[in-house]
VOPA-411519 format. One line per 4 residues: their letters; for each residue x, y, z of N, C-alpha, C, CB. Coordinates in steps of 0.1 Angstrom, whole numbers. Glycine has a CB too. Layout:
N
A	X:Y:Z:X:Y:Z:X:Y:Z:X:Y:Z; ... .
% end
This chain:
109
MTSR	78:102:87:59:106:81:50:106:89:51:96:71; 42:111:85:27:114:91:24:100:95:14:120:79; 18:98:108:12:86:112:1:83:104:8:87:125; -7:92:96:-17:88:85:-13:84:72:-24:98:82 .
LTFE	-14:75:66:-12:75:52:-25:76:43:-4:63:48; -21:84:34:-34:85:21:-30:86:11:-45:96:20; -37:87:-2:-34:81:-10:-24:94:-17:-46:75:-17; -27:106:-14:-23:117:-16:-8:120:-12:-32:125:-9 .
TMEP	-4:116:1:8:112:6:13:103:-3:8:107:18; 10:88:-5:14:82:-9:17:82:-26:9:74:-4; 10:86:-34:12:86:-47:23:91:-52:4:91:-53; 30:102:-49:42:111:-51:56:98:-49:42:127:-38 .
LLNE	50:91:-45:64:80:-38:63:63:-49:57:73:-14; 55:65:-56:56:52:-67:66:53:-77:43:49:-76; 72:38:-76:84:37:-78:98:40:-72:84:41:-85; 91:45:-61:106:44:-52:106:31:-41:109:61:-42 .
QFEL	120:34:-36:126:22:-29:120:28:-13:145:20:-31; 117:13:-5:117:12:7:120:-1:10:105:16:11; 123:0:27:132:-7:30:121:-14:40:147:-1:35; 121:-27:42:112:-37:49:117:-42:59:108:-46:43 .
HFDS	115:-37:69:119:-47:83:112:-59:85:118:-40:96; 120:-71:81:113:-85:85:110:-85:96:119:-97:83; 122:-88:101:125:-87:118:136:-79:123:127:-100:124; 140:-83:134:147:-79:145:163:-77:137:146:-93:158 .
TKTF	167:-83:125:177:-87:121:178:-84:104:179:-100:127; 167:-86:99:170:-89:85:160:-75:79:164:-109:79; 164:-68:66:156:-59:59:158:-62:48:158:-45:62; 148:-57:37:150:-60:26:144:-47:20:144:-74:23 .
DIEL	153:-41:9:147:-33:-2:134:-39:-10:158:-30:-12; 125:-29:-10:110:-34:-21:110:-20:-26:91:-40:-12; 99:-23:-33:98:-12:-45:82:-7:-45:103:-20:-63; 78:1:-43:61:7:-43:60:7:-57:58:23:-37 .
VEVA	52:-5:-64:53:-3:-78:32:0:-81:62:-20:-87; 23:0:-71:7:7:-72:7:12:-61:-7:-1:-75; 1:26:-65:-8:30:-55:-25:37:-65:2:45:-43; -32:28:-58:-44:28:-65:-54:37:-58:-48:15:-67 .
QLPD	-67:46:-56:-77:48:-53:-87:38:-53:-78:57:-58; -94:30:-46:-107:24:-45:-120:31:-45:-107:18:-35; -134:25:-51:-142:35:-53:-147:36:-42:-150:34:-63; -157:49:-40:-167:51:-29:-173:39:-26:-179:61:-33 .
PNRA	-177:34:-15:-186:23:-15:-198:27:-13:-183:15:-6; -202:42:-9:-216:46:-7:-218:54:-19:-220:55:7; -211:54:-29:-215:58:-48:-228:52:-48:-203:50:-62; -234:60:-56:-249:51:-62:-244:47:-72:-263:60:-68 .
VYSW	-252:34:-73:-250:23:-83:-258:25:-95:-252:10:-77; -268:27:-96:-277:37:-104:-280:51:-108:-286:36:-100; -284:54:-119:-290:68:-119:-299:71:-110:-296:70:-130; -307:64:-106:-318:71:-104:-314:71:-83:-336:62:-113 .
QKQD	-301:69:-80:-300:67:-67:-288:77:-63:-298:52:-63; -283:84:-73:-274:96:-75:-275:108:-60:-279:103:-91; -267:108:-54:-267:117:-39:-267:133:-46:-249:114:-28; -271:137:-38:-273:156:-40:-258:159:-40:-284:166:-25 .
TPSK	-248:153:-28:-235:157:-28:-226:146:-34:-231:161:-14; -216:148:-42:-208:139:-44:-198:131:-32:-201:145:-52; -196:122:-32:-185:114:-23:-170:111:-30:-192:99:-17; -161:113:-18:-147:107:-27:-141:97:-17:-132:121:-30 .
SNAF	-137:87:-22:-133:76:-14:-119:81:-10:-134:62:-21; -118:74:3:-104:76:9:-95:63:8:-104:80:24; -103:55:6:-99:43:5:-90:41:-9:-111:34:6; -78:34:-1:-65:31:-13:-59:17:-14:-52:41:-9 .
TLVF	-51:11:-19:-43:1:-17:-26:7:-22:-49:-13:-25; -19:-2:-16:-3:1:-20:-2:-15:-26:12:7:-4; 6:-17:-34:11:-26:-41:30:-26:-37:5:-21:-57; 35:-32:-30:50:-31:-27:55:-44:-38:55:-33:-8 .
RVPQ	67:-45:-44:72:-56:-52:83:-61:-41:79:-52:-67; 87:-66:-35:95:-75:-23:102:-89:-33:82:-82:-8; 116:-90:-27:124:-100:-29:117:-113:-28:135:-100:-21; 118:-125:-36:115:-137:-35:117:-139:-23:120:-145:-44 .
EVGP	129:-143:-17:135:-146:-5:126:-139:10:151:-141:-8; 117:-131:6:110:-126:20:98:-136:23:103:-110:20; 94:-145:8:83:-152:11:71:-147:14:85:-158:20; 61:-153:10:46:-150:12:40:-152:23:40:-155:5 .
TQKT	47:-141:33:43:-142:48:34:-130:51:57:-142:59; 23:-134:53:10:-122:56:15:-118:69:-8:-129:58; 18:-104:71:17:-98:83:17:-81:84:27:-103:91; 20:-79:95:25:-64:99:37:-61:99:20:-59:111 .
YEIS	44:-52:87:56:-54:87:59:-36:93:62:-60:71; 71:-38:95:75:-20:99:83:-17:80:94:-19:119; 81:-3:78:82:-1:67:92:14:67:67:-2:62; 104:15:59:106:28:57:108:35:44:115:31:63 .
HSSW	109:49:46:117:57:33:127:66:34:108:65:25; 136:63:26:148:71:28:146:87:32:156:70:13; 135:94:27:134:107:26:119:107:38:132:114:8; 114:102:43:102:100:49:105:94:64:94:90:39 .
GALV	113:87:60:115:76:75:107:65:77:112:83:89; 103:62:89:95:51:92:83:56:91:98:44:105; 73:45:80:58:48:83:51:41:94:51:46:71; 41:41:93:30:37:104:34:22:98:10:44:101 .
PIFL	31:12:107:30:-6:107:20:-7:95:23:-15:123; 25:-17:88:15:-19:80:14:-30:76:14:-11:71; 3:-37:74:-4:-52:71:-3:-51:58:-20:-56:77; 7:-64:54:7:-65:43:4:-79:38:18:-60:41 .
VPIA	-5:-82:26:-9:-96:23:-5:-101:10:-23:-99:24; 3:-110:11:10:-113:-6:-2:-118:-14:25:-127:-8; -1:-110:-28:-10:-112:-37:-9:-118:-49:-15:-104:-40; 7:-119:-53:9:-122:-66:27:-126:-66:4:-108:-76 .
GDEK	29:-135:-77:44:-135:-78:50:-138:-94:50:-149:-67; 61:-132:-94:64:-132:-110:84:-136:-109:59:-112:-118; 88:-132:-121:103:-134:-119:109:-125:-113:110:-136:-129; 101:-114:-113:108:-101:-109:108:-101:-89:96:-86:-116 .
GLYF	97:-111:-84:95:-111:-68:86:-112:-67:98:-101:-60; 79:-110:-55:69:-111:-48:59:-99:-48:73:-114:-37; 44:-98:-47:38:-87:-47:27:-87:-33:32:-86:-62; 32:-79:-26:21:-74:-16:14:-62:-15:26:-74:-6 .
EAVF	4:-65:-9:-6:-54:-9:-11:-47:1:-16:-56:-14; -13:-33:6:-21:-27:16:-32:-21:12:-14:-19:23; -42:-25:17:-56:-19:17:-59:-10:29:-67:-29:16; -61:5:26:-65:13:35:-82:18:31:-54:26:36 .
T	-91:16:45:-102:21:41:-108:31:49:-110:12:40 .
% end
């Protein structure tokens, strides 16, 4: 896959399986459960602040569901997809957990 991840390249992969390379000996099957665009930080808050040219945010988030046995370990992970191959290394932060697994988020700005 391209070294530059974007909202547009990741959105079609929603609900697909990926492989998380935890270390040199362990890998886990994970699922992309959310792809969300973030609001543009330069966007006007009030009507009198509107800009002449609309701006579009390139910022987005990815949320992966991982197995509980991964543990809530915040770090940069190697992730791959069966069709796309290896993605760029992604810094993931644990954000939640439930009976289905843990949820890790990556934020791209």
